ZADO-1210 file (C-alpha; in nm, 4 decimals, padded with zeros to 6 digits):
<atoms>
<atom x="26.2444" y="27.3885" z="10.2651" code="MET" pos="1"/>
<atom x="26.5012" y="27.3917" z="10.5098" code="CYS" pos="2"/>
<atom x="26.8346" y="27.3624" z="10.3688" code="THR" pos="3"/>
<atom x="26.9798" y="27.4909" z="10.0580" code="LEU" pos="4"/>
<atom x="27.3154" y="27.4861" z="09.9204" code="VAL" pos="5"/>
<atom x="27.4382" y="27.7014" z="09.6004" code="VAL" pos="6"/>
<atom x="27.7571" y="27.7029" z="09.4194" code="LEU" pos="7"/>
<atom x="27.8258" y="28.0183" z="09.2248" code="TYR" pos="8"/>
<atom x="28.0980" y="27.9839" z="08.9682" code="ARG" pos="9"/>
<atom x="28.1364" y="28.2862" z="08.7329" code="PRO" pos="10"/>
<atom x="28.2789" y="28.2139" z="08.3684" code="GLU" pos="11"/>
<atom x="28.1738" y="27.8467" z="08.4239" code="HIS" pos="12"/>
<atom x="27.9910" y="27.6139" z="08.1915" code="ALA" pos="13"/>
<atom x="27.7655" y="27.5559" z="08.4800" code="TRP" pos="14"/>
<atom x="27.8106" y="27.8616" z="08.7064" code="PRO" pos="15"/>
<atom x="27.4990" y="27.7880" z="08.9422" code="ILE" pos="16"/>
<atom x="27.4439" y="27.4261" z="09.1088" code="ILE" pos="17"/>
<atom x="27.1715" y="27.4009" z="09.3586" code="ILE" pos="18"/>
<atom x="27.1309" y="27.1183" z="09.6009" code="GLY" pos="19"/>
<atom x="26.8118" y="27.1605" z="09.8776" code="ALA" pos="20"/>
<atom x="26.5882" y="26.9772" z="10.0953" code="ASN" pos="21"/>
<atom x="26.2734" y="27.0397" z="10.1808" code="ARG" pos="22"/>
<atom x="26.1394" y="26.9406" z="10.5458" code="ASP" pos="23"/>
<atom x="25.7955" y="26.9957" z="10.6241" code="GLU" pos="24"/>
<atom x="25.5049" y="26.7973" z="10.7911" code="LEU" pos="25"/>
<atom x="25.4644" y="26.4774" z="10.6435" code="LEU" pos="26"/>
<atom x="25.1201" y="26.5128" z="10.5853" code="SER" pos="27"/>
<atom x="25.1241" y="26.8398" z="10.3961" code="ARG" pos="28"/>
<atom x="24.9874" y="26.7415" z="10.0315" code="PRO" pos="29"/>
<atom x="25.2349" y="26.8392" z="09.7628" code="ALA" pos="30"/>
<atom x="25.3070" y="26.7290" z="09.3999" code="ARG" pos="31"/>
<atom x="25.6672" y="26.7232" z="09.2524" code="PRO" pos="32"/>
<atom x="25.7775" y="27.0032" z="09.0196" code="PRO" pos="33"/>
<atom x="25.5734" y="27.0680" z="08.7010" code="GLY" pos="34"/>
<atom x="25.3848" y="27.3114" z="08.5186" code="ARG" pos="35"/>
<atom x="25.1317" y="27.3395" z="08.7401" code="HIS" pos="36"/>
<atom x="24.9974" y="27.6799" z="08.7027" code="TRP" pos="37"/>
<atom x="24.8139" y="27.7688" z="08.3418" code="PRO" pos="38"/>
<atom x="24.8835" y="28.1434" z="08.3994" code="ASP" pos="39"/>
<atom x="25.2356" y="28.0564" z="08.4491" code="ARG" pos="40"/>
<atom x="25.2901" y="27.8193" z="08.1711" code="ALA" pos="41"/>
<atom x="25.6734" y="27.9113" z="08.1835" code="HIS" pos="42"/>
<atom x="25.7138" y="27.8070" z="08.5289" code="VAL" pos="43"/>
<atom x="25.8444" y="27.4443" z="08.6447" code="VAL" pos="44"/>
<atom x="25.7947" y="27.4082" z="09.0387" code="ALA" pos="45"/>
<atom x="25.6873" y="27.2000" z="09.3082" code="GLY" pos="46"/>
<atom x="25.3212" y="27.2499" z="09.4306" code="LEU" pos="47"/>
<atom x="25.2209" y="27.3122" z="09.7713" code="ASP" pos="48"/>
<atom x="24.8453" y="27.2064" z="09.7810" code="GLU" pos="49"/>
<atom x="24.7820" y="27.3599" z="10.0829" code="LEU" pos="50"/>
<atom x="24.8595" y="27.7341" z="10.0293" code="ALA" pos="51"/>
<atom x="24.9163" y="27.6992" z="09.6164" code="GLY" pos="52"/>
<atom x="25.2580" y="27.8215" z="09.6066" code="GLY" pos="53"/>
<atom x="25.5976" y="27.6517" z="09.5801" code="SER" pos="54"/>
<atom x="25.8798" y="27.6233" z="09.7864" code="TRP" pos="55"/>
<atom x="26.1275" y="27.6093" z="09.4815" code="PHE" pos="56"/>
<atom x="26.1326" y="27.5993" z="09.1009" code="GLY" pos="57"/>
<atom x="26.2838" y="27.7410" z="08.7691" code="VAL" pos="58"/>
<atom x="26.1542" y="27.9225" z="08.4501" code="ASN" pos="59"/>
<atom x="26.2174" y="27.9016" z="08.0985" code="ASP" pos="60"/>
<atom x="26.4584" y="28.2149" z="08.1085" code="ASP" pos="61"/>
<atom x="26.6484" y="27.9708" z="08.3611" code="GLY" pos="62"/>
<atom x="26.5645" y="28.1690" z="08.6876" code="VAL" pos="63"/>
<atom x="26.5655" y="27.9413" z="09.0180" code="ALA" pos="64"/>
<atom x="26.3791" y="28.0667" z="09.3130" code="ALA" pos="65"/>
<atom x="26.3659" y="27.8573" z="09.6578" code="GLY" pos="66"/>
<atom x="26.2231" y="27.9890" z="10.0099" code="ILE" pos="67"/>
<atom x="26.2856" y="27.8669" z="10.3577" code="MET" pos="68"/>
<atom x="26.1346" y="27.9689" z="10.7064" code="ASN" pos="69"/>
<atom x="26.3308" y="28.1815" z="10.9289" code="ARG" pos="70"/>
<atom x="26.3999" y="28.0881" z="11.3139" code="VAL" pos="71"/>
<atom x="26.0623" y="28.0947" z="11.4926" code="GLY" pos="72"/>
<atom x="25.8245" y="28.1553" z="11.1964" code="THR" pos="73"/>
<atom x="25.6919" y="27.7782" z="11.0597" code="LEU" pos="74"/>
<atom x="25.3711" y="27.8043" z="10.9773" code="GLY" pos="75"/>
<atom x="25.1234" y="28.0474" z="10.8881" code="PRO" pos="76"/>
<atom x="25.0011" y="28.3682" z="11.0718" code="ALA" pos="77"/>
<atom x="24.6837" y="28.5403" z="11.0950" code="ALA" pos="78"/>
<atom x="24.6728" y="28.8383" z="10.8527" code="GLY" pos="79"/>
<atom x="24.9740" y="28.7262" z="10.6672" code="LYS" pos="80"/>
<atom x="25.0463" y="28.6052" z="10.2878" code="ARG" pos="81"/>
<atom x="25.1767" y="28.2382" z="10.2039" code="SER" pos="82"/>
<atom x="25.5334" y="28.2844" z="10.1481" code="ARG" pos="83"/>
<atom x="25.5395" y="28.0061" z="09.8735" code="GLY" pos="84"/>
<atom x="25.3910" y="28.2944" z="09.6462" code="GLU" pos="85"/>
<atom x="25.7153" y="28.5056" z="09.6499" code="LEU" pos="86"/>
<atom x="25.9022" y="28.2028" z="09.4771" code="VAL" pos="87"/>
<atom x="25.6149" y="28.2246" z="09.1843" code="LEU" pos="88"/>
<atom x="25.6687" y="28.5898" z="09.1933" code="GLU" pos="89"/>
<atom x="26.0297" y="28.5513" z="09.1805" code="ALA" pos="90"/>
<atom x="26.0171" y="28.3289" z="08.8600" code="LEU" pos="91"/>
<atom x="25.7711" y="28.6002" z="08.6748" code="ASP" pos="92"/>
<atom x="26.1171" y="28.7672" z="08.5723" code="HIS" pos="93"/>
<atom x="26.3435" y="28.6884" z="08.3148" code="ALA" pos="94"/>
<atom x="26.6749" y="28.7614" z="08.5206" code="GLU" pos="95"/>
<atom x="26.7485" y="28.6978" z="08.8894" code="ALA" pos="96"/>
<atom x="26.8865" y="29.0776" z="08.9404" code="SER" pos="97"/>
<atom x="26.5500" y="29.2071" z="08.8537" code="ALA" pos="98"/>
<atom x="26.3318" y="28.9938" z="09.0442" code="ALA" pos="99"/>
<atom x="26.5461" y="29.0329" z="09.3828" code="ALA" pos="100"/>
<atom x="26.4980" y="29.3957" z="09.2871" code="GLU" pos="101"/>
<atom x="26.1090" y="29.3637" z="09.2401" code="ALA" pos="102"/>
<atom x="26.0689" y="29.1723" z="09.5604" code="LEU" pos="103"/>
<atom x="26.2823" y="29.3746" z="09.8114" code="SER" pos="104"/>
<atom x="25.9907" y="29.6504" z="09.7502" code="HIS" pos="105"/>
<atom x="25.7030" y="29.4095" z="09.8569" code="LEU" pos="106"/>
<atom x="25.5462" y="29.4982" z="10.1967" code="ASN" pos="107"/>
<atom x="25.7866" y="29.3062" z="10.4263" code="ALA" pos="108"/>
<atom x="25.4860" y="29.3404" z="10.7081" code="GLU" pos="109"/>
<atom x="25.2656" y="29.1009" z="10.4813" code="ALA" pos="110"/>
<atom x="25.4975" y="28.7859" z="10.5019" code="TYR" pos="111"/>
<atom x="25.6349" y="28.5778" z="10.8291" code="ARG" pos="112"/>
<atom x="26.0153" y="28.6050" z="10.8230" code="GLY" pos="113"/>
<atom x="26.1958" y="28.4190" z="10.5381" code="PHE" pos="114"/>
<atom x="26.5014" y="28.3634" z="10.3547" code="ASN" pos="115"/>
<atom x="26.4964" y="28.3396" z="09.9628" code="LEU" pos="116"/>
<atom x="26.7208" y="28.2339" z="09.6959" code="LEU" pos="117"/>
<atom x="26.6977" y="28.3991" z="09.3572" code="VAL" pos="118"/>
<atom x="26.9707" y="28.2850" z="09.0847" code="ALA" pos="119"/>
<atom x="27.0237" y="28.2579" z="08.7066" code="ASP" pos="120"/>
<atom x="27.3612" y="28.2216" z="08.5230" code="SER" pos="121"/>
<atom x="27.4568" y="28.5497" z="08.5765" code="ARG" pos="122"/>
<atom x="27.4389" y="28.5701" z="08.9321" code="GLY" pos="123"/>
<atom x="27.2651" y="28.4791" z="09.2881" code="ALA" pos="124"/>
<atom x="27.0761" y="28.7014" z="09.5592" code="TYR" pos="125"/>
<atom x="26.9595" y="28.6581" z="09.9129" code="TRP" pos="126"/>
<atom x="26.6653" y="28.8123" z="10.0318" code="LEU" pos="127"/>
<atom x="26.6113" y="28.8391" z="10.3813" code="ARG" pos="128"/>
<atom x="26.3452" y="28.9025" z="10.5920" code="HIS" pos="129"/>
<atom x="26.3970" y="28.9204" z="10.9783" code="ALA" pos="130"/>
<atom x="26.0389" y="29.0030" z="11.0455" code="GLU" pos="131"/>
<atom x="26.1239" y="29.2960" z="11.2938" code="ALA" pos="132"/>
<atom x="25.8951" y="29.5550" z="11.3173" code="PRO" pos="133"/>
<atom x="25.9075" y="29.8182" z="11.0495" code="GLY" pos="134"/>
<atom x="26.1656" y="29.5914" z="10.8940" code="GLY" pos="135"/>
<atom x="26.2509" y="29.5755" z="10.5189" code="ARG" pos="136"/>
<atom x="26.3287" y="29.2776" z="10.2813" code="ILE" pos="137"/>
<atom x="26.7083" y="29.2876" z="10.2176" code="GLU" pos="138"/>
<atom x="26.8747" y="29.1815" z="09.9524" code="VAL" pos="139"/>
<atom x="27.2465" y="29.0407" z="09.9059" code="HIS" pos="140"/>
<atom x="27.4417" y="28.9284" z="09.5939" code="ALA" pos="141"/>
<atom x="27.6263" y="28.6413" z="09.6636" code="LEU" pos="142"/>
<atom x="27.9773" y="28.6046" z="09.6353" code="ALA" pos="143"/>
<atom x="28.1368" y="28.3329" z="09.4377" code="PRO" pos="144"/>
<atom x="28.2089" y="28.0208" z="09.6042" code="GLY" pos="145"/>
<atom x="27.9718" y="27.7424" z="09.7727" code="LEU" pos="146"/>
<atom x="27.7074" y="27.9066" z="10.0378" code="SER" pos="147"/>
<atom x="27.4636" y="27.7308" z="10.2518" code="MET" pos="148"/>
<atom x="27.1313" y="27.8606" z="10.3975" code="LEU" pos="149"/>
<atom x="26.8810" y="27.7472" z="10.6640" code="THR" pos="150"/>
<atom x="26.6499" y="27.8977" z="10.8826" code="ALA" pos="151"/>
<atom x="26.9334" y="28.1074" z="10.9979" code="HIS" pos="152"/>
<atom x="27.1763" y="28.3826" z="10.7945" code="ASP" pos="153"/>
<atom x="27.3689" y="28.2792" z="10.5087" code="LEU" pos="154"/>
<atom x="27.6628" y="28.0607" z="10.6107" code="ASN" pos="155"/>
<atom x="27.5909" y="28.1349" z="10.9768" code="ASP" pos="156"/>
<atom x="27.7446" y="27.8836" z="11.1918" code="THR" pos="157"/>
<atom x="27.4936" y="27.9536" z="11.4756" code="ALA" pos="158"/>
<atom x="27.3396" y="27.7017" z="11.2924" code="SER" pos="159"/>
<atom x="27.4444" y="27.3451" z="11.3962" code="ALA" pos="160"/>
<atom x="27.3458" y="27.2070" z="11.0306" code="ARG" pos="161"/>
<atom x="27.5475" y="27.4698" z="10.8586" code="ILE" pos="162"/>
<atom x="27.8533" y="27.4234" z="11.1246" code="ARG" pos="163"/>
<atom x="27.8624" y="27.0361" z="11.0246" code="HIS" pos="164"/>
<atom x="27.7661" y="27.0721" z="10.6720" code="TYR" pos="165"/>
<atom x="27.8939" y="27.3238" z="10.5050" code="LEU" pos="166"/>
<atom x="28.2697" y="27.2411" z="10.5368" code="PRO" pos="167"/>
<atom x="28.1622" y="26.8884" z="10.3959" code="ARG" pos="168"/>
<atom x="28.0078" y="27.0482" z="10.1133" code="PHE" pos="169"/>
<atom x="28.3128" y="27.2464" z="10.0388" code="ARG" pos="170"/>
<atom x="28.5195" y="26.9767" z="10.0448" code="ALA" pos="171"/>
<atom x="28.3042" y="26.7465" z="09.8233" code="ALA" pos="172"/>
<atom x="28.3079" y="26.6577" z="09.4654" code="THR" pos="173"/>
<atom x="28.1079" y="26.9019" z="09.2651" code="VAL" pos="174"/>
<atom x="27.8446" y="26.7777" z="09.0639" code="PRO" pos="175"/>
<atom x="27.9218" y="26.7515" z="08.6550" code="ASP" pos="176"/>
<atom x="27.6062" y="26.7863" z="08.4860" code="PRO" pos="177"/>
<atom x="27.8125" y="26.7147" z="08.1614" code="ASP" pos="178"/>
<atom x="27.9001" y="26.3727" z="08.2895" code="ARG" pos="179"/>
<atom x="27.5355" y="26.3025" z="08.4932" code="ASP" pos="180"/>
<atom x="27.7565" y="26.2595" z="08.8111" code="ASP" pos="181"/>
<atom x="27.5678" y="26.4018" z="09.1191" code="TRP" pos="182"/>
<atom x="27.6768" y="26.1622" z="09.3619" code="SER" pos="183"/>
<atom x="27.8846" y="26.3485" z="09.5879" code="ALA" pos="184"/>
<atom x="27.5993" y="26.5849" z="09.6722" code="TRP" pos="185"/>
<atom x="27.3275" y="26.3342" z="09.6791" code="GLU" pos="186"/>
<atom x="27.5403" y="26.1583" z="09.9425" code="ALA" pos="187"/>
<atom x="27.5648" y="26.4409" z="10.1748" code="LEU" pos="188"/>
<atom x="27.1863" y="26.5633" z="10.1050" code="LEU" pos="189"/>
<atom x="27.0908" y="26.2305" z="10.2082" code="ALA" pos="190"/>
<atom x="27.3098" y="26.2432" z="10.5357" code="SER" pos="191"/>
<atom x="27.1166" y="26.1574" z="10.8574" code="ARG" pos="192"/>
<atom x="27.4444" y="26.2517" z="11.0696" code="GLU" pos="193"/>
<atom x="27.3697" y="26.4948" z="11.3232" code="SER" pos="194"/>
<atom x="27.6016" y="26.7683" z="11.4268" code="ALA" pos="195"/>
<atom x="27.4601" y="26.7277" z="11.7697" code="ASP" pos="196"/>
<atom x="27.3321" y="26.3354" z="11.8463" code="PRO" pos="197"/>
<atom x="27.0540" y="26.4853" z="12.0398" code="ASP" pos="198"/>
<atom x="26.9353" y="26.7059" z="11.7797" code="ASP" pos="199"/>
<atom x="26.7931" y="26.4952" z="11.4742" code="PRO" pos="200"/>
<atom x="26.7169" y="26.8784" z="11.3383" code="PHE" pos="201"/>
<atom x="27.0678" y="26.9152" z="11.3059" code="SER" pos="202"/>
<atom x="27.1111" y="26.6579" z="11.0202" code="ALA" pos="203"/>
<atom x="27.0901" y="26.7184" z="10.6664" code="MET" pos="204"/>
<atom x="26.8238" y="26.4643" z="10.6168" code="ASN" pos="205"/>
<atom x="26.5681" y="26.5010" z="10.8808" code="ILE" pos="206"/>
<atom x="26.3696" y="26.2038" z="11.0350" code="VAL" pos="207"/>
<atom x="26.1482" y="26.2200" z="11.3472" code="THR" pos="208"/>
<atom x="25.8759" y="26.0907" z="11.5237" code="ASP" pos="209"/>
<atom x="25.7002" y="26.4200" z="11.5305" code="ARG" pos="210"/>
<atom x="25.5208" y="26.3960" z="11.1729" code="GLY" pos="211"/>
<atom x="25.7842" y="26.6374" z="11.0465" code="PHE" pos="212"/>
<atom x="26.1007" y="26.5955" z="10.8137" code="GLY" pos="213"/>
<atom x="26.2715" y="26.6042" z="10.5139" code="THR" pos="214"/>
<atom x="26.0091" y="26.5236" z="10.2702" code="VAL" pos="215"/>
<atom x="26.1916" y="26.5630" z="09.9424" code="SER" pos="216"/>
<atom x="26.5187" y="26.6830" z="09.7730" code="SER" pos="217"/>
<atom x="26.6591" y="26.8283" z="09.4443" code="LEU" pos="218"/>
<atom x="26.9428" y="26.9138" z="09.2392" code="LEU" pos="219"/>
<atom x="26.9860" y="27.1829" z="08.9896" code="LEU" pos="220"/>
<atom x="27.2224" y="27.3068" z="08.7572" code="ALA" pos="221"/>
<atom x="27.1995" y="27.6404" z="08.5456" code="LEU" pos="222"/>
<atom x="27.4281" y="27.6472" z="08.2373" code="PRO" pos="223"/>
<atom x="27.6255" y="27.9747" z="08.1068" code="ALA" pos="224"/>
<atom x="27.4617" y="28.1764" z="07.8217" code="PRO" pos="225"/>
<atom x="27.4969" y="28.0640" z="07.4700" code="GLY" pos="226"/>
<atom x="27.5585" y="27.6931" z="07.5542" code="ARG" pos="227"/>
<atom x="27.2242" y="27.5691" z="07.3669" code="GLY" pos="228"/>
<atom x="27.1751" y="27.3362" z="07.6699" code="VAL" pos="229"/>
<atom x="26.8938" y="27.3567" z="07.9229" code="LYS" pos="230"/>
<atom x="26.9307" y="27.3370" z="08.2620" code="PRO" pos="231"/>
<atom x="26.9252" y="26.9934" z="08.4633" code="ARG" pos="232"/>
<atom x="26.6842" y="26.9456" z="08.7612" code="PHE" pos="233"/>
<atom x="26.6658" y="26.6573" z="08.9529" code="ARG" pos="234"/>
<atom x="26.4193" y="26.5683" z="09.2427" code="TYR" pos="235"/>
<atom x="26.3591" y="26.2689" z="09.4908" code="ALA" pos="236"/>
<atom x="25.9742" y="26.2577" z="09.6058" code="ALA" pos="237"/>
<atom x="26.0781" y="26.1593" z="09.9534" code="GLY" pos="238"/>
<atom x="26.3679" y="26.1700" z="10.1886" code="ARG" pos="239"/>
<atom x="26.6677" y="26.1338" z="09.9779" code="PRO" pos="240"/>
<atom x="26.8292" y="25.8084" z="10.1198" code="ASP" pos="241"/>
<atom x="26.5080" y="25.6219" z="10.0326" code="VAL" pos="242"/>
<atom x="26.3655" y="25.8123" z="09.7113" code="ALA" pos="243"/>
<atom x="26.5568" y="25.8081" z="09.3992" code="PRO" pos="244"/>
<atom x="26.6429" y="26.1441" z="09.1966" code="TYR" pos="245"/>
<atom x="26.4795" y="26.1338" z="08.8568" code="ARG" pos="246"/>
<atom x="26.5229" y="26.4224" z="08.6102" code="ASP" pos="247"/>
<atom x="26.2009" y="26.6818" z="08.5895" code="VAL" pos="248"/>
<atom x="26.1227" y="26.7499" z="08.2331" code="ALA" pos="249"/>
<atom x="26.1932" y="27.1216" z="08.1255" code="LEU" pos="250"/>
</atoms>
């Protein structure tokens, strides 16, 4: 997954809203979010059929997790574990804070660099692994408000995509799950407008002639505790400018 947007609003009826696009080789096989793991029946996540892990999912306790590569770390490497397993490990926990703490103690050198978001209705955490020799997995609690991740650091305007789209998301109408209104974020996730006309990778919705681009999109809203409602999970099984978003059963 190459772009993730998260809105954190403590005390709101929907404290966490996430929008994300996955950018990948078009030939890499995957399944839409579902309960694909018999030993993890509490997890609803997309399945990467090549490595067996996931890029994004949510569990029955209302914890969500999504992962993406960092700059210069695309693809597997000899002797390194699949980063997709980290999403599943995060979703083994009933609280986002516990998941972030547990994953921060993993052997960082076992994985290529990554940005991992873990969130629930009580907070959101960015786990940063910069793949430096002797480095560690850092945990940063997100401040209230809207944040954006790509292969760069959180809200890092060195990313042309963040520089171009972060202010647009901040100015957009926030999704309203109670009214089933997601239109403003759907339009932004589907946008092929590039920050740099010569760089298709600076668009939100990436289209190239290189066999690589945006392959799916999602929206997730986590309700406040005690509301008695389930999260809302919507998924577009293709580029969001051509594939419709459909509700995922939870």
